[in-house]
C-alpha positions in Angstrom: -3.0 -3.2 -7.7 -0.4 -2.0 -5.2 -1.1 1.1 -3.2 1.3 4.0 -3.6 4.4 3.5 -1.5 4.1 -0.3 -1.4 6.6 -2.4 -3.4 6.5 -6.1 -4.2 9.9 -7.8 -4.1 9.4 -11.6 -4.4 7.2 -14.6 -3.8 8.1 -18.1 -2.5 5.9 -21.2 -2.4 6.2 -24.0 0.1 7.0 -27.4 -1.4 3.3 -28.5 -1.2 2.0 -25.4 -2.9 -0.3 -24.7 0.1 1.3 -21.4 1.2 2.8 -18.4 -0.6 5.1 -16.0 1.0 5.2 -12.5 -0.5 8.0 -10.1 0.3 6.5 -6.6 0.3 8.0 -3.3 1.3 5.9 -0.5 2.8 6.6 2.5 5.0 4.3 1.1 7.7 2.0 -1.9 8.0 -1.1 0.3 7.6 0.1 1.0 4.0 -0.7 -2.7 3.2 -4.4 -2.4 4.3 -5.9 -1.5 1.0 -3.8 -4.2 -0.8 -4.9 -6.8 1.7 -8.6 -5.7 1.4 -8.5 -6.5 -2.4 -7.5 -10.1 -1.7 -8.8 -11.0 1.8 -11.9 -12.7 0.3 -9.6 -15.2 -1.4 -6.7 -15.7 1.0 -5.7 -15.4 4.6 -2.9 -13.0 5.5 -0.3 -13.0 8.2 1.8 -9.8 8.3 5.3 -10.3 9.8 7.3 -7.0 10.0 11.0 -7.7 9.5 14.2 -5.7 9.3 17.4 -6.2 7.3 20.2 -7.7 9.3 22.1 -4.4 9.2 19.1 -2.5 10.5 18.4 -5.1 13.2 22.0 -5.0 14.6 22.2 -1.3 14.4 19.0 -1.0 16.4 20.1 -3.7 18.8 23.4 -1.9 19.5 21.6 1.4 20.2 19.2 -0.1 22.7 
């Protein structure tokens, strides 16, 4: 059910089982829109864009 260009990497659950954290990779956050729309009637989403440590520090040094 993933849109083209979106990759699933892993899931983690909090210890109470109340929250699931999904690690997804997409070229941009808009790529996740169709995936989210397939599930948003069942769950709430919070999208948090992240970088690898190497990408973060490379960007920080060039700023």
